[in-house]
VEXDREN-2710 file (C-alpha; in Angstrom, 1 decimal):
% VEXDREN-2710
k/r/px/py/pz
1/UNK/18.4/15.0/45.6
2/UNK/21.0/17.5/44.4
3/UNK/21.9/17.1/40.8
4/UNK/25.6/17.4/40.1
5/UNK/25.3/18.2/36.4
6/UNK/28.8/19.8/36.1
7/UNK/30.3/16.4/36.9
8/UNK/28.3/14.6/34.3
9/UNK/29.5/16.2/31.1
10/UNK/29.5/12.9/29.3
11/UNK/25.7/12.8/29.6
12/UNK/25.6/15.8/27.3
13/UNK/28.7/15.1/25.2
14/UNK/27.8/11.6/24.0
15/UNK/24.3/12.5/22.7
16/UNK/25.7/15.7/21.2
17/UNK/28.5/13.8/19.4
18/UNK/26.0/11.2/18.2
19/UNK/23.6/13.9/16.9
20/UNK/26.5/15.7/15.1
21/UNK/27.8/12.5/13.4
22/UNK/24.4/11.3/12.0
23/UNK/23.5/14.8/10.8
24/UNK/26.8/15.2/9.0
25/UNK/26.2/11.8/7.2
26/UNK/22.6/12.8/6.5
27/UNK/23.6/16.2/5.1
28/UNK/26.1/14.6/2.7
29/UNK/23.5/12.2/1.4
30/UNK/20.7/14.9/1.3
31/UNK/23.0/17.2/-0.8
32/UNK/22.9/14.7/-3.7
33/UNK/19.2/13.7/-3.1
34/UNK/16.0/14.7/-5.0
35/UNK/14.7/15.8/-1.5
36/UNK/17.0/18.8/-1.7
37/UNK/14.8/20.1/-4.5
38/UNK/11.4/19.7/-2.8
39/UNK/11.2/23.4/-2.2
40/UNK/10.9/23.9/-6.0
41/UNK/7.8/21.7/-6.3
42/UNK/4.6/23.6/-6.7
43/UNK/1.9/22.5/-4.3
44/UNK/4.2/21.6/-1.4
45/UNK/4.4/23.9/1.6
46/UNK/8.2/24.3/1.2
47/UNK/7.8/26.6/-1.7
48/UNK/5.2/28.7/0.0
49/UNK/7.3/29.1/3.2
50/UNK/10.2/30.4/1.2
51/UNK/7.9/32.9/-0.5
52/UNK/6.8/34.2/2.9
53/UNK/10.4/34.9/3.7
54/UNK/10.8/36.9/0.5
55/UNK/7.7/38.9/1.3
56/UNK/9.0/39.9/4.7
57/UNK/12.4/40.7/3.2
58/UNK/10.5/43.1/0.8
59/UNK/8.8/44.7/3.8
60/UNK/5.5/42.9/3.5
61/UNK/3.8/40.5/5.9
62/UNK/4.3/40.1/9.6
63/UNK/7.0/38.7/12.0
64/UNK/7.2/35.0/12.6
65/UNK/10.2/33.0/13.8
66/UNK/10.6/31.1/10.6
67/UNK/10.1/34.1/8.4
68/UNK/12.7/36.0/10.4
69/UNK/15.3/33.2/9.9
70/UNK/14.5/33.2/6.1
71/UNK/14.7/37.0/5.9
72/UNK/18.1/36.9/7.7
73/UNK/19.4/34.4/5.2
74/UNK/18.1/36.6/2.3
75/UNK/19.8/39.6/3.9
76/UNK/23.2/37.8/4.1
77/UNK/22.8/36.2/0.7
78/UNK/22.1/39.4/-1.3
79/UNK/18.4/38.7/-1.6
80/UNK/18.7/35.2/-3.0
81/UNK/16.8/32.3/-1.3
82/UNK/19.0/29.5/0.0
83/UNK/17.2/26.4/1.3
84/UNK/20.5/24.8/2.0
85/UNK/21.2/27.5/4.7
86/UNK/17.8/26.8/6.3
87/UNK/18.5/23.1/6.4
88/UNK/21.9/23.6/8.0
89/UNK/20.4/25.9/10.7
90/UNK/17.7/23.2/11.4
91/UNK/20.4/20.5/11.7
92/UNK/22.4/22.6/14.1
93/UNK/19.2/23.1/16.2
94/UNK/18.7/19.3/16.0
95/UNK/22.2/18.8/17.5
96/UNK/21.4/21.1/20.4
97/UNK/18.1/19.3/21.1
98/UNK/20.0/16.1/22.3
99/UNK/21.8/17.7/25.2
100/UNK/18.8/19.8/26.1
101/UNK/16.7/16.6/26.4
102/UNK/19.4/14.9/28.5
103/UNK/19.5/17.9/30.8
104/UNK/15.7/18.0/31.3
105/UNK/15.6/14.3/32.0
106/UNK/18.3/14.6/34.5
107/UNK/16.5/17.5/36.2
108/UNK/13.3/15.5/36.3
109/UNK/14.5/12.2/37.6
110/UNK/18.2/12.6/38.6
111/UNK/19.3/9.4/36.9
112/UNK/22.4/9.7/34.7
113/UNK/21.9/6.6/32.5
114/UNK/18.3/7.6/32.0
115/UNK/19.3/11.1/30.9
116/UNK/22.0/9.6/28.6
117/UNK/19.5/7.2/27.0
118/UNK/16.9/10.1/26.5
119/UNK/19.6/12.3/24.9
120/UNK/20.6/9.5/22.5
121/UNK/17.0/8.8/21.6
122/UNK/16.6/12.5/20.7
123/UNK/19.9/12.5/18.8
124/UNK/19.0/9.4/16.7
125/UNK/15.2/9.8/16.2
126/UNK/14.8/9.4/12.4
127/UNK/11.6/11.4/11.7
128/UNK/13.1/14.4/13.5
129/UNK/16.2/14.2/11.2
130/UNK/13.9/13.9/8.1
131/UNK/12.1/17.1/9.0
132/UNK/15.4/18.9/9.6
133/UNK/16.3/18.5/5.9
134/UNK/13.1/19.9/4.5
135/UNK/11.9/23.5/4.6
136/UNK/9.0/23.3/7.0
137/UNK/8.2/25.2/10.3
138/UNK/8.1/22.1/12.5
139/UNK/11.8/21.8/13.3
140/UNK/12.0/25.4/14.4
141/UNK/8.9/25.0/16.5
142/UNK/10.3/21.8/18.1
143/UNK/13.5/23.6/19.1
144/UNK/11.8/26.6/20.7
145/UNK/9.1/24.4/22.3
146/UNK/11.9/22.4/24.0
147/UNK/13.6/25.6/25.0
148/UNK/10.4/26.7/26.7
149/UNK/10.2/23.4/28.7
150/UNK/13.9/23.7/29.6
151/UNK/13.3/27.2/30.8
152/UNK/10.5/26.1/33.1
153/UNK/12.7/23.4/34.7
154/UNK/15.6/25.8/34.9
155/UNK/13.3/28.3/36.7
156/UNK/12.1/25.5/39.0
157/UNK/15.7/24.6/39.8
158/UNK/16.3/28.2/40.8
159/UNK/13.3/28.2/43.1
160/UNK/11.4/30.5/40.7
161/UNK/13.4/33.6/41.3
162/UNK/12.1/36.8/39.6
163/UNK/14.9/36.9/37.1
164/UNK/14.5/33.3/36.1
165/UNK/10.7/33.7/35.8
166/UNK/11.2/36.7/33.5
167/UNK/13.5/34.7/31.2
168/UNK/11.1/31.7/31.5
169/UNK/8.2/34.0/30.3
170/UNK/10.3/35.1/27.3
171/UNK/10.9/31.4/26.3
172/UNK/7.3/30.5/26.8
173/UNK/6.2/33.2/24.4
174/UNK/8.8/32.5/21.6
175/UNK/7.2/29.2/20.3
176/UNK/3.9/31.1/19.9
177/UNK/5.7/33.4/17.4
178/UNK/6.6/30.2/15.5
179/UNK/3.1/28.7/15.5
180/UNK/-0.1/29.6/17.2
181/UNK/-0.3/26.0/18.3
182/UNK/2.0/26.9/21.2
183/UNK/-0.4/29.3/22.8
184/UNK/-2.1/26.5/24.9
185/UNK/1.2/25.5/26.4
186/UNK/2.1/29.1/27.2
187/UNK/-1.1/29.5/29.1
188/UNK/-1.3/26.1/30.9
189/UNK/2.5/26.1/31.7
190/UNK/2.0/29.5/33.3
191/UNK/-0.8/28.1/35.4
192/UNK/1.5/25.2/36.4
193/UNK/4.1/27.6/37.5
194/UNK/1.5/29.6/39.5
195/UNK/0.4/26.4/41.3
196/UNK/4.0/25.6/42.1
197/UNK/4.4/29.1/43.5
198/UNK/1.4/28.7/45.8
199/UNK/2.8/25.3/47.0
200/UNK/6.3/26.8/47.6
201/UNK/5.4/30.1/49.2
202/UNK/2.0/29.1/50.6
203/UNK/0.4/32.3/52.0
204/UNK/3.0/34.8/51.2
205/UNK/0.8/36.6/48.7
206/UNK/3.2/39.5/48.0
207/UNK/6.0/37.2/46.9
208/UNK/3.6/35.1/44.8
209/UNK/2.1/38.2/43.1
210/UNK/5.6/39.7/42.4
211/UNK/6.9/36.5/40.8
212/UNK/3.7/36.1/38.7
213/UNK/4.2/39.7/37.5
214/UNK/7.8/38.9/36.4
215/UNK/6.5/35.8/34.5
216/UNK/3.8/37.9/32.8
217/UNK/6.4/40.6/32.1
218/UNK/8.6/38.0/30.3
219/UNK/5.7/36.9/28.1
220/UNK/4.6/40.4/27.2
221/UNK/8.2/41.4/26.5
222/UNK/8.0/39.2/23.4
223/UNK/4.4/39.8/22.5
224/UNK/4.6/43.6/22.7
225/UNK/7.8/43.7/20.8
226/UNK/6.5/41.6/18.0
227/UNK/3.2/43.5/17.9
228/UNK/5.0/46.8/17.6
229/UNK/7.1/45.5/14.7
230/UNK/3.9/44.1/13.0
231/UNK/2.1/47.4/13.4
232/UNK/5.1/49.1/11.7
233/UNK/5.3/46.6/8.9
234/UNK/1.6/46.6/8.1
235/UNK/1.1/50.3/8.7
236/UNK/-1.3/49.7/11.6
237/UNK/-3.4/47.0/9.9
238/UNK/-2.1/44.1/12.0
239/UNK/-1.1/44.3/15.6
240/UNK/-1.4/40.6/16.5
241/UNK/1.9/39.0/17.8
242/UNK/0.9/35.5/16.5
243/UNK/-0.1/34.3/13.0
244/UNK/-3.9/33.7/13.0
245/UNK/-5.0/30.6/11.0
246/UNK/-8.0/30.3/8.7
247/UNK/-10.4/29.2/11.4
248/UNK/-13.3/28.5/9.1
249/UNK/-11.1/25.9/7.2
250/UNK/-9.7/24.4/10.4
251/UNK/-13.1/24.1/12.0
252/UNK/-14.6/22.6/8.9
253/UNK/-11.9/20.0/8.5
254/UNK/-11.8/19.4/12.3
255/UNK/-15.5/18.5/12.2
256/UNK/-14.9/15.7/9.7
257/UNK/-14.6/12.3/11.6
258/UNK/-12.2/10.6/9.2
259/UNK/-11.0/13.1/6.6
260/UNK/-9.5/11.5/3.5
261/UNK/-8.2/14.8/2.1
262/UNK/-7.1/18.2/3.3
263/UNK/-9.5/19.8/0.9
264/UNK/-12.9/20.7/2.3
265/UNK/-15.7/22.9/1.0
266/UNK/-16.3/26.1/2.9
267/UNK/-19.4/27.1/1.0
268/UNK/-22.0/24.9/2.7
269/UNK/-24.4/27.1/4.7
270/UNK/-25.1/26.1/8.3
271/UNK/-28.3/26.8/10.2
272/UNK/-28.1/28.2/13.7
273/UNK/-30.0/25.2/15.0
274/UNK/-27.1/23.0/13.9
275/UNK/-24.5/24.9/16.0
276/UNK/-24.9/22.8/19.2
277/UNK/-24.8/19.6/17.2
278/UNK/-21.7/20.9/15.4
279/UNK/-20.0/21.6/18.7
280/UNK/-20.8/18.1/20.0
281/UNK/-19.5/16.6/16.8
282/UNK/-16.3/18.5/17.1
283/UNK/-15.6/17.4/20.7
284/UNK/-16.3/13.8/19.8
285/UNK/-14.0/14.0/16.8
286/UNK/-11.3/15.5/18.9
287/UNK/-11.5/12.5/21.3
288/UNK/-11.4/10.1/18.4
289/UNK/-8.3/11.8/17.0
290/UNK/-6.4/11.7/20.3
291/UNK/-5.1/8.1/19.9
292/UNK/-3.5/9.1/16.5
293/UNK/-1.1/11.4/18.4
294/UNK/0.4/8.3/20.2
295/UNK/0.2/5.9/17.2
296/UNK/3.4/4.7/15.5
297/UNK/1.5/5.0/12.2
298/UNK/1.5/8.5/10.8
299/UNK/-0.8/10.8/8.9
300/UNK/1.8/12.2/6.4
301/UNK/1.7/15.6/4.9
302/UNK/4.2/17.0/2.3
303/UNK/6.7/14.3/3.3
304/UNK/6.3/10.7/4.6
305/UNK/8.9/9.2/6.9
306/UNK/8.0/5.7/5.9
307/UNK/8.9/6.6/2.3
308/UNK/11.9/8.8/2.7
309/UNK/13.6/6.6/5.3
310/UNK/14.6/4.3/2.3
311/UNK/15.7/7.3/0.2
312/UNK/17.9/9.2/2.7
313/UNK/20.7/7.3/4.4
314/UNK/21.0/6.6/7.3
315/UNK/17.3/7.2/8.4
316/UNK/16.2/3.5/8.1
317/UNK/19.0/2.4/10.5
318/UNK/18.0/4.9/13.2
319/UNK/15.3/5.0/15.8
320/UNK/11.7/5.2/14.5
321/UNK/8.2/5.6/15.8
322/UNK/7.7/1.9/16.4
323/UNK/10.4/1.9/19.1
324/UNK/9.9/5.3/20.7
325/UNK/6.1/5.8/20.8
326/UNK/5.0/2.5/22.5
327/UNK/7.7/3.0/25.1
328/UNK/6.6/6.6/25.7
329/UNK/2.9/5.6/26.0
330/UNK/3.9/2.8/28.4
331/UNK/5.8/5.3/30.5
332/UNK/2.8/7.7/30.6
333/UNK/0.6/4.9/31.9
334/UNK/3.1/3.9/34.5
335/UNK/3.5/7.5/35.7
336/UNK/-0.2/7.8/36.1
337/UNK/-0.2/4.6/38.3
338/UNK/2.8/6.0/40.3
339/UNK/1.1/9.4/40.7
340/UNK/3.7/11.2/38.6
341/UNK/1.0/13.6/37.7
342/UNK/1.3/15.1/41.2
343/UNK/5.0/15.7/41.0
344/UNK/7.2/17.9/38.9
345/UNK/7.0/15.3/36.1
346/UNK/3.4/16.7/35.7
347/UNK/4.8/19.4/33.4
348/UNK/5.3/16.7/30.8
349/UNK/1.6/15.9/30.9
350/UNK/0.9/19.6/30.6
351/UNK/3.2/19.8/27.6
352/UNK/1.6/16.8/25.8
353/UNK/-2.0/17.9/26.6
354/UNK/-1.3/21.5/25.5
355/UNK/0.1/20.6/22.1
356/UNK/-2.5/17.8/21.6
357/UNK/-5.4/20.3/21.8
358/UNK/-4.8/22.1/18.5
359/UNK/-3.7/18.9/16.8
360/UNK/-7.0/17.1/17.7
361/UNK/-9.0/20.2/16.9
362/UNK/-7.6/20.2/13.4
363/UNK/-5.8/17.0/12.3
364/UNK/-2.9/15.1/14.1
365/UNK/-0.6/15.2/11.2
366/UNK/2.8/13.5/11.6
367/UNK/4.6/16.9/11.1
368/UNK/2.5/18.5/13.8
369/UNK/3.1/15.9/16.5
370/UNK/6.9/16.2/16.0
371/UNK/6.9/18.8/18.7
372/UNK/6.1/16.1/21.2
373/UNK/9.3/14.2/20.3
374/UNK/11.5/15.6/23.2
375/UNK/9.0/14.6/25.8
376/UNK/8.6/11.1/24.3
377/UNK/12.3/10.7/24.4
378/UNK/12.4/11.7/28.1
379/UNK/9.7/9.2/28.9
380/UNK/10.8/6.3/26.7
381/UNK/13.5/4.9/29.0
382/UNK/11.2/4.8/32.1
383/UNK/9.7/1.3/31.5
384/UNK/13.2/-0.1/31.1
385/UNK/14.3/1.4/34.4
386/UNK/11.0/0.4/36.1
387/UNK/11.6/-3.3/35.1
388/UNK/15.2/-3.1/36.3
389/UNK/14.1/-1.7/39.7
390/UNK/11.4/-4.3/40.0
391/UNK/14.0/-7.0/39.2
392/UNK/16.3/-5.7/41.9
393/UNK/13.5/-5.6/44.4
394/UNK/12.3/-9.1/43.3
395/UNK/8.8/-7.9/42.6
396/UNK/7.7/-10.2/39.8
397/UNK/4.3/-8.5/39.2
398/UNK/6.0/-5.1/38.8
399/UNK/8.3/-6.7/36.2
400/UNK/5.5/-8.0/34.2
401/UNK/3.3/-4.9/34.2
402/UNK/5.5/-2.7/32.0
403/UNK/6.2/-5.6/29.7
404/UNK/2.5/-6.5/29.2
405/UNK/1.5/-2.8/28.7
406/UNK/4.3/-2.4/26.1
407/UNK/3.4/-5.6/24.3
408/UNK/-0.3/-4.5/24.1
409/UNK/0.6/-1.1/22.8
410/UNK/3.0/-2.5/20.3
411/UNK/0.4/-5.0/19.0
412/UNK/-2.1/-2.2/18.6
413/UNK/0.5/-0.3/16.5
414/UNK/1.4/-3.1/14.2
415/UNK/0.8/-1.9/10.6
416/UNK/-2.3/-3.4/8.8
417/UNK/-1.2/-2.0/5.4
418/UNK/1.4/0.1/3.7
419/UNK/2.1/3.6/4.9
420/UNK/3.2/4.7/1.4
421/UNK/1.2/7.1/-0.7
422/UNK/1.1/7.8/-4.5
423/UNK/2.0/11.4/-3.7
424/UNK/5.3/10.3/-2.1
425/UNK/6.4/8.9/-5.5
426/UNK/5.1/11.9/-7.4
427/UNK/7.1/14.4/-5.1
428/UNK/10.2/12.3/-5.3
429/UNK/9.9/12.0/-9.1
430/UNK/9.5/15.8/-9.4
431/UNK/12.5/16.3/-7.2
432/UNK/14.5/13.9/-9.4
433/UNK/13.5/16.0/-12.4
434/UNK/14.9/19.2/-10.7
435/UNK/18.0/17.4/-9.7
436/UNK/18.9/15.9/-13.1
437/UNK/17.2/18.4/-15.4
438/UNK/15.7/15.5/-17.3
439/UNK/12.0/14.7/-17.3
440/UNK/12.6/11.0/-18.1
441/UNK/14.3/10.5/-14.7
442/UNK/10.9/10.8/-13.0
443/UNK/9.2/8.1/-15.1
444/UNK/9.9/5.2/-12.7
445/UNK/8.4/7.1/-9.8
446/UNK/5.4/8.4/-11.7
447/UNK/4.8/4.8/-12.9
448/UNK/4.8/3.6/-9.3
449/UNK/2.5/6.4/-8.3
450/UNK/0.1/5.5/-11.1
451/UNK/0.1/1.8/-10.1
452/UNK/-0.8/2.7/-6.5
453/UNK/-3.6/5.2/-7.5
454/UNK/-4.7/4.9/-11.2
455/UNK/-7.9/6.7/-10.3
456/UNK/-6.2/9.9/-9.1
457/UNK/-6.0/12.8/-11.6
458/UNK/-2.6/13.9/-10.2
459/UNK/-0.9/10.5/-10.9
460/UNK/-2.5/10.1/-14.3
461/UNK/-1.5/13.6/-15.5
462/UNK/2.0/13.6/-14.2
463/UNK/2.8/10.3/-15.9
464/UNK/1.0/11.2/-19.1
465/UNK/2.6/14.6/-19.4
466/UNK/6.1/13.2/-18.8
467/UNK/5.5/10.5/-21.4
468/UNK/4.4/13.2/-23.9
469/UNK/7.6/15.2/-23.2
470/UNK/9.6/12.1/-23.9
471/UNK/7.9/11.5/-27.3
472/UNK/5.8/8.5/-26.1
473/UNK/2.3/9.7/-27.1
474/UNK/0.9/6.1/-27.6
475/UNK/1.9/5.2/-24.1
476/UNK/0.3/8.4/-22.9
477/UNK/-3.0/7.4/-24.6
478/UNK/-2.9/4.1/-22.9
479/UNK/-2.8/5.9/-19.5
480/UNK/-5.2/8.8/-20.4
481/UNK/-8.0/7.0/-22.3
482/UNK/-9.3/4.7/-19.4
483/UNK/-9.2/7.7/-17.1
484/UNK/-11.1/9.9/-19.6
485/UNK/-13.7/7.2/-20.3
486/UNK/-14.3/6.9/-16.6
487/UNK/-14.4/10.7/-16.0
488/UNK/-15.2/12.5/-19.3
489/UNK/-16.0/15.8/-17.6
490/UNK/-12.5/16.2/-16.2
491/UNK/-10.9/19.0/-18.3
492/UNK/-7.3/17.8/-17.7
493/UNK/-7.9/14.3/-19.1
494/UNK/-9.6/15.8/-22.3
495/UNK/-6.8/18.3/-22.8
496/UNK/-3.8/15.9/-22.4
497/UNK/-5.6/13.2/-24.4
498/UNK/-6.1/15.7/-27.2
499/UNK/-2.3/16.4/-27.2
500/UNK/-1.5/12.7/-27.1
501/UNK/-3.8/12.1/-30.1
502/UNK/-2.2/15.0/-32.0
503/UNK/1.3/13.7/-31.6
504/UNK/0.1/10.2/-32.5
505/UNK/-1.0/11.5/-35.9
506/UNK/-4.7/11.4/-35.0
507/UNK/-5.5/15.1/-35.6
508/UNK/-9.3/14.5/-36.1
509/UNK/-9.7/12.9/-32.7
510/UNK/-7.6/15.7/-31.1
511/UNK/-9.8/18.3/-32.7
512/UNK/-13.0/16.6/-31.4
513/UNK/-11.6/16.8/-27.9
514/UNK/-10.3/20.4/-28.1
515/UNK/-13.5/21.7/-29.6
516/UNK/-15.5/20.8/-26.4
517/UNK/-13.1/22.7/-24.1
518/UNK/-14.0/26.3/-23.0
519/UNK/-10.7/28.3/-23.3
520/UNK/-11.6/30.4/-20.2
521/UNK/-11.4/27.2/-18.1
522/UNK/-7.8/26.5/-19.1
523/UNK/-6.1/29.0/-16.8
524/UNK/-2.3/29.1/-17.4
525/UNK/-2.6/26.5/-20.2
526/UNK/-4.9/28.7/-22.3
527/UNK/-2.2/29.7/-24.8
528/UNK/-0.9/26.1/-25.2
529/UNK/-4.5/25.0/-25.7
530/UNK/-5.0/27.4/-28.6
531/UNK/-1.7/26.3/-30.1
532/UNK/-2.5/22.6/-30.1
533/UNK/-6.1/23.2/-31.2
534/UNK/-4.8/25.3/-34.2
535/UNK/-2.1/22.7/-35.1
536/UNK/-4.7/19.9/-35.1
537/UNK/-6.8/21.9/-37.5
538/UNK/-3.9/22.7/-39.8
539/UNK/-2.9/19.0/-39.8
540/UNK/-6.3/18.3/-41.4
541/UNK/-5.8/21.2/-43.8
542/UNK/-8.6/23.2/-42.3
543/UNK/-6.7/26.4/-42.8
544/UNK/-9.7/28.8/-42.6
545/UNK/-10.8/27.4/-39.3
546/UNK/-7.3/27.5/-38.0
547/UNK/-6.9/31.2/-39.0
548/UNK/-10.1/32.1/-37.3
549/UNK/-9.0/30.3/-34.1
550/UNK/-5.6/32.1/-34.3
551/UNK/-7.4/35.5/-34.5
552/UNK/-9.6/34.5/-31.5
553/UNK/-6.4/33.5/-29.5
554/UNK/-4.8/36.9/-30.3
555/UNK/-7.9/38.7/-29.1
556/UNK/-7.9/36.7/-25.9
557/UNK/-4.2/37.4/-25.4
558/UNK/-4.8/41.2/-25.8
559/UNK/-7.9/41.1/-23.5
560/UNK/-10.3/42.3/-26.2
END
């Protein structure tokens, strides 16, 4: 079937317009939201990512797509970071994703309404919009991953001409410069193209080899160029075109069946006899993690869609995972039944499998699986059109099959508990502090975080510290004392409880707590520790002890 895409401009115009409108509304609301200030919060990846751009701008580090964008912004902004410019670039990329998804869908199945529906799903998918207004790598990877898929279908449409295969190779390599997670798709998609070449040209080996050479040339055009730049930037110390991850950490976390935290110990020695057992455990864990990739529930990291959708208009009124993912999974099952894996739609299976591999090896975080969104949007309308066709053909069994599959998948995905985390409220509270310039503005959110997780040090300290800053030491004691009694060895509880006692007029109790702290364990708080310890002594008129402590603090400060 010949696709007349030039006569179907509305298929691209409507999703593009919808994507533009919702992103303008989102940008307006984001501009006055605490989320805008997340890049200032220590401990979130947004701050670290902005720093990597500053390093590259200063001539340090290596090339990566996201760093290049950040460096370009620094160059045009006289060396000043501008998260707002990053967000606007990501939103523009999000607008372009909608027509690209529509084009790919039309190329795969040739149905205009299906392509239109897929384009609208991509335009209005709320988690994708959320990630486009935070400074993370996922939105850039998503855009270039979709470009690589589009390039493959474009090359397929052009009968894999040498020129198109060279361009296709370039777009296959670009996502790898964004994240190393894209390498499996670069390799497996190349194999898919080679299989197509053998099917198309059969025994004409010269033609096949020539076109494989052009595809390889396209990939190496990017890799060699980036490697050359990296060698120059690092003075020959790093020639790799991709950013290599900390494999020890990734493997260690990947070997945990159900990790409750991203923090794992790397110091545990492993015997050589345990290597085979470790490999088997890793494979089993990868299989166990696979369903999480297709689950409507999410493993949040840095940001949580189920929290922010209520804070950023219009996210809660747009399409969410509970609509899109069950439909996409239903479509995958139907395609397997209909032997779609043997047709050109098989590239979608290659795409999903390729990006699933690194996710399941590590952890299928919500932000990592965002890259699969375009393919899920292409697949999601399939069950609806399958039911429609079965209705027209009066095949009742085929009408029920997609409905039953969808119902089962939806039932499996029904939430058993809340998806909210205490860290969501902490981050939002800190963002509120940066927005208003007032620490008290975070108290409602820190209180909520404490109610959700009163056992977590982070929630206790954030709330107690903010109460102290707002001259409420007695309330801080109410929060800190139970935590300290339960975990007396935690340095932070002892330190902040000492401060709370001091401001409550209980200098003796404060001194008792401070006296059992090793100053060398205080890190950046060492100077403040000495100050409060000294004040607690002077409040009891122990001037000699206070003077001795002051001299010790001066020696520590001078490094003597």
